[in-house]
C-alpha positions in Angstrom: 21.7 -20.2 50.3 18.4 -21.3 50.3 17.0 -18.4 50.7 18.8 -17.7 47.1 17.1 -21.0 45.9 13.6 -19.7 47.2 13.9 -16.5 45.7 15.1 -18.1 42.4 11.9 -20.9 42.9 9.9 -17.5 43.5 10.6 -15.7 40.5 10.6 -18.8 38.2 6.8 -19.5 39.7 5.7 -15.6 39.1 7.3 -16.0 35.3 5.2 -18.9 35.0 2.3 -17.5 36.3 2.2 -14.6 34.2 3.0 -16.8 31.3 0.1 -19.1 31.7 -2.4 -16.2 32.1 -1.2 -15.3 28.5 -4.3 -15.7 26.0 -4.2 -15.7 22.0 -6.5 -12.4 20.7 -6.9 -13.1 17.2 -6.9 -9.5 15.1 -7.9 -9.4 11.1 -5.8 -6.4 9.8 -6.3 -5.0 6.1 -5.3 -2.8 3.6 -7.7 -0.9 1.4 -6.4 1.4 -1.3 -7.9 4.8 -1.4 -11.3 5.1 -3.2 -10.7 1.5 -4.6 -10.6 -2.2 -3.0 -8.2 -4.0 -0.7 -5.1 -4.9 -1.4 -3.6 -8.3 -1.6 -2.0 -11.1 -3.7 -2.2 -9.6 -7.1 0.1 -6.6 -6.4 2.7 -8.6 -4.4 0.6 -8.2 -0.9 1.1 -6.2 1.9 3.7 -6.2 4.7 2.6 -6.1 8.3 4.1 -5.5 11.8 2.3 -6.1 14.9 4.2 -4.4 18.1 3.6 -3.1 21.4 2.9 0.7 21.2 5.1 1.3 24.4 7.6 -0.6 24.2 8.2 -1.6 20.6 8.1 -5.6 21.5 7.2 -7.7 18.4 4.5 -9.7 18.6 3.3 -11.0 15.5 4.4 -10.4 11.8 3.1 -11.6 8.7 1.9 -10.8 4.7 -1.6 -9.4 3.7 -2.9 -11.6 1.0 -6.2 -12.5 -0.7 -8.7 -11.0 -3.3 -9.5 -7.3 -3.5 -12.9 -8.1 -2.7 -16.6 -7.1 -3.9 -16.3 -4.4 -6.5 -20.2 -3.9 -6.1 -20.5 -4.1 -2.4 -17.0 -1.9 -1.4 -18.0 0.9 -4.9 -21.1 0.4 -6.9 -23.6 0.1 -3.8 -23.8 2.5 -1.0 -22.3 1.2 2.2 -24.6 1.0 5.6 -23.6 1.3 9.1 -22.5 -1.7 10.1 -22.3 -3.6 7.0 -19.5 -6.0 6.5 -17.2 -5.7 3.2 -15.3 -8.6 3.1 -15.8 -12.6 3.5 -12.8 -15.2 3.9 -11.0 -14.6 0.4 -10.4 -11.0 1.0 -6.9 -9.9 1.8 -6.5 -10.1 5.3 -3.8 -11.1 7.6 -4.8 -13.1 10.4 -2.6 -11.7 13.6 -2.3 -13.9 16.6 -1.1 -12.2 19.7 -0.5 -13.8 23.2 -1.3 -11.3 26.0 -2.2 -10.7 29.5 -3.7 -7.8 29.8 -4.9 -4.5 27.9 -2.2 -3.4 25.6 -1.9 -0.7 23.6 -0.6 -1.9 20.0 1.3 -0.7 16.7 -0.1 -1.8 12.8 2.2 -1.5 10.5 1.9 -1.6 6.9 4.1 -1.4 4.1 3.1 -2.2 0.4 2.4 -3.0 -2.2 5.2 -5.3 -2.4 5.2 -6.0 -6.0 6.0 -2.7 -7.2 8.1 -1.0 -4.6 8.1 2.3 -6.7 4.5 2.6 -5.4 5.0 0.9 -1.7 3.4 3.6 1.1 3.1 2.8 5.0 0.4 3.5 6.9 0.3 2.8 10.8 -2.3 2.9 13.5 -2.9 2.1 17.1 -5.5 0.4 19.3 -6.0 -0.8 22.2 -6.8 -5.1 22.4 -7.8 -6.6 25.7 -7.1 -10.7 26.2 -9.6 -12.7 24.5 -11.8 -10.1 22.5 -10.9 -11.1 19.2 -11.5 -8.4 16.1 -12.5 -10.0 13.0 -14.3 -9.7 9.9 -13.1 -6.3 8.5 -11.4 -6.2 11.3 -8.4 -3.4 11.8 -8.8 -2.0 8.5 -5.8 1.1 7.3 -6.3 3.2 4.0 -3.7 3.5 1.7 -2.9 6.5 -0.7 -1.4 6.2 -3.9 -1.2 4.7 -7.4 0.6 1.7 -9.0 2.3 4.1 -12.0 5.1 1.9 -14.5 6.7 4.6 -16.5 8.7 4.2 -19.7 10.4 6.1 -22.5 11.3 5.1 -26.3 14.0 7.4 -27.4 13.9 8.5 -31.4 16.0 10.2 -34.1 16.0 13.5 -34.0 15.5 13.8 -30.3 11.8 12.9 -30.5 10.5 11.3 -27.2 8.0 9.0 -26.5 6.6 8.7 -22.9 4.3 5.7 -21.5 2.7 4.9 -18.3 0.8 2.0 -17.3 -1.0 2.9 -14.0 -3.7 1.1 -11.8 -4.8 1.8 -8.2 -3.2 0.9 -5.6 -5.0 -2.6 -5.3 -4.0 -3.6 -8.9 -7.9 -2.2 -10.0 -7.9 -1.3 -13.6 -8.3 2.2 -15.3 -10.8 2.1 -17.9 -13.5 4.2 -19.8 -17.1 4.1 -18.3 -15.2 1.7 -15.2 -15.4 2.8 -11.9 -12.4 4.3 -12.6 -12.5 6.1 -15.5 -9.3 7.7 -17.1 -11.1 11.5 -17.3 -11.0 12.1 -13.5 -7.1 11.4 -13.4 -4.5 14.0 -14.5 -1.1 12.3 -16.1 2.2 14.3 -16.2 5.7 13.5 -16.9 8.1 16.4 -15.4 11.2 16.0 -17.7 14.5 17.3 -15.7 18.2 17.6 -16.8 21.2 18.6 -14.7 18.2 18.6 -12.0 16.2 21.1 -13.6 12.9 21.0 -15.3 13.0 21.2 -18.9 9.6 20.5 -19.9 6.1 19.5 -18.4 4.4 16.7 -21.0 0.7 15.6 -20.5 -0.2 12.3 -20.8 -3.2 11.1 -22.8 -5.0 7.9 -22.1 -4.6 5.8 -24.8 -5.8 2.4 -23.4 -7.1 0.1 -23.6 -6.6 -0.3 -19.8 -4.5 1.8 -17.7 -1.9 2.9 -20.7 -1.2 6.7 -20.9 1.1 8.4 -23.4 2.6 11.3 -25.2 5.4 12.9 -27.5 7.4 15.2 -27.5 11.0 16.7 -28.8 13.9 17.5 -27.1 16.6 19.8 -28.7 20.1 19.3 -26.5 21.6 16.0 -26.0 22.3 14.3 -22.9 21.0 12.7 -19.8 17.3 12.7 -18.6 14.8 11.8 -16.0 11.2 11.8 -16.4 9.3 12.0 -13.6 5.6 10.8 -14.5 2.7 10.9 -11.9 -1.1 10.5 -11.8 -3.1 12.7 -9.8 -6.9 12.5 -8.6 -7.7 15.9 -7.6 -10.9 14.4 -6.0 -9.3 12.4 -3.6 -5.7 14.0 -3.9 -4.1 10.3 -4.5 -1.2 10.7 -6.2 1.5 7.9 -7.5 4.6 8.6 -8.9 7.4 7.1 -11.0 11.1 7.6 -12.4 13.1 6.7 -15.8 16.7 7.7 -17.4 16.9 8.3 -20.7 19.4 9.8 -23.1 19.4 12.6 -26.2 22.8 12.3 -27.9 21.9 12.6 -31.8 21.2 16.1 -32.0 
């Protein structure tokens, strides 16, 4: 009995000792839209999960919120090596992990949550050392995509109007002669009936900000699906939305 008690006490002591050596370590985590700025509050934020890459243990979680950052620093001017692009208002999540030895951590991001059709996921792993904070720009994950919000309007005689409001994943606006000029993007609607493509319609920029539209006519009644996408051939960035409509007056 005495030996058993001694073993329990020794084990508890080791666990306490191990926990007492754990060091809180800060890690700034940010999400950046491809060819654009930081993703934050204006588009619903980004969910962050920090876990041990080897065991799956979740060490922290939270939300990236804040501003998109400086257009001048991030987009308009050349970026120098080592230049810090963020400040205390720029969107980020400061994770706090208690670790007592170097650990390989996985950082998983999902967002933007304000536009579920535009949700993207990004993951990266990095070693973290106890007490060695990673702050400033921190660990930044690039997230591809556009926010594409599509809808249709059905008129008499099978006439169809197609619209989409689009922006970069950070919510950064698309307008002529701006940092994100509509002439650089291809907006198209693929019209489907019974899972077969029946038409492909190019959408023109009709502005003033982020709005693309087109008109066409469909000659057969029935239910349709419009798959609307925005594509940047320079970066390979793509955003998609889907909407349903019905033609019933032919």
